[in-house]
C-alpha positions, 0 to 999 in steps of 0.5 A: 729408402725402402725395398720398393724404391730399390726394386724400382730403381735397380736391376738385379745385378745392381742390387747384388752389387749393393748387397755385396758392398754392405757385406750381405749375401746376394742370393735371392730375388730382387725383393729379397735382396732389397729387404736385406739391404734395407735391414742392413742399413737400418740396423747398422751401428757406426764404428766410433773412434777407438773401436776394436774389432777382433776377427777370428778365422775358426779352426781347432788346429789352425785358429787365427785372429787379428785385432784392428782398431778404428782410429776415427775419420780423416778430413780432407784439408779445408783448402781443397777445391771443387770442380768449379774452383771454389774452396770447400768448407770443412762442413762440405768436405766428405769424411773418409775412413781412416786406416785401421791399425793392426794391433794383434795377429796370430795363428794357434792350435787349440789342440796340437797335431798328434806327434808323428812316430816312426814305424820300426822297419823289419830288416831282412838279411837276404834283401837290400835295405829299403827306405819306406816313403812313409818314414820320410817326414818333410818338416816343411810339408803342409799336411791336409788341414783339419777343416778339410776331410782328413786323408786316411791315416798314414801308417807312420802316424799315431791315430787321432784320439777321439776323446781329444775332441769331446764336448768336455774338452772343446768347451774347456778350450773355448772358455780358456781361449776367450778368458785368457787370450781374447778378452784381454785384447779388449775387443768391442766387436768380435767377428766369427767366420760362419761355418758351413755344414758341408765342405767341397760339395759333399752330400754328407756332413763330415765328422771334423765339420761337426767338431768345428761347428760345435766349437763355433757354437761354444764361442758364441755361447761363452761370448754371450755369457760373459757379455750378459754377466757384465764381464764384456760390457757393450760387446757383440759378436757378428757372424761373417760369411767368408765368401762375402769377404773374398768377393768384396775385397777382390772388387775393392782391389779392382775398383782401386785399379789393382790387377786381381786373379779370377775368383769365379770359375773352376780354375780359381785359386781363391786361397792364393788370391787372398794371400796376395791381397794381404801381401800387397796391403802389407808391402805397400802400407795401404789399407792397414797400418801395422802397429810396432808390436806386430811388425815382426809378424807382418815381416815374417808373412812377407818373407814366407810369401816371397820364399825367403824362409824355408825348411825348419826356419819356417815357423809353425804359425806360417805354414798356412798363410791363408789362415792369417790372411782370412782373419785380417781380410775379414776384419778389414772387410767388416770395417769397410762394410760399416763405413759403406752403411754410413755412406748410404745413410748419409748420401743414399746408395748413389754414394757407393757408385765409385765402388761398383765395378763389373766382375 
């Protein structure tokens, strides 16, 4: 398979679908996308049984990660019959990807939010006492996420100390995170959500975006360093585009006959779509097997989604389910992309036809 063959065999829409099924960006002309597909297949490395994928949804105050293990492949029973009624031999039976096992799933804050402090009121004896809106704190309220442009600091909030996000502080946090929390999970591959330079179509680069991008570079540097020093033999880091994950998982759901909300257009609620996909996977036990140690986390995710947990009982790590959903879907998508590359190597791009659905 080469780029010329792909350009001659498929229209632009077909090449875009193939690229999406392999986890590649689908922007560009036919030759560009075709070259991207050929490179993806040519450089692919099959996931051996027991491979552990650590997927990180990056953030300073809302970093989330999931650890998935690939148990191998399931082989259909040798008694399965073909369309002509002839029994298949084991060599004729196509392998299918086994269900990944979720071994760890967590959300944490590298730098906690600055505590909220109440501003003392000035009481006027001649006037009726008022309750200022800024003094009411809703413990279940999900404030603006740091990755988005921070709103103007409320009067009742302690201002953010700039030094908290200095390179010195962030680099120390990156090293501690990797050495004390992530490497002990024994991952073979780390997937990092690729950060954007701009957010929400802004023409400028936001200060918080620069901080998160700095942390991203530091994580790459630390992982590369420990790998070259022999503390993480054979390990590698892969950047993953969040939009590619979303589009792929939505089309996977549609190919399986699941009704999924629209993710294209101005009215799309992409965060809700991602959380809903994870809810279905967990509730129906499909697509991911949850290890016993992670069962409480999965149960809490479902309880929060279904509104069974509210107020003070709602744990801090689940005030934003989309962070948890992002890291899990990222890991699942990465595993499926590697399987699709294997299918293309064995059976050509035609092997992906059953996953191709219209948007």
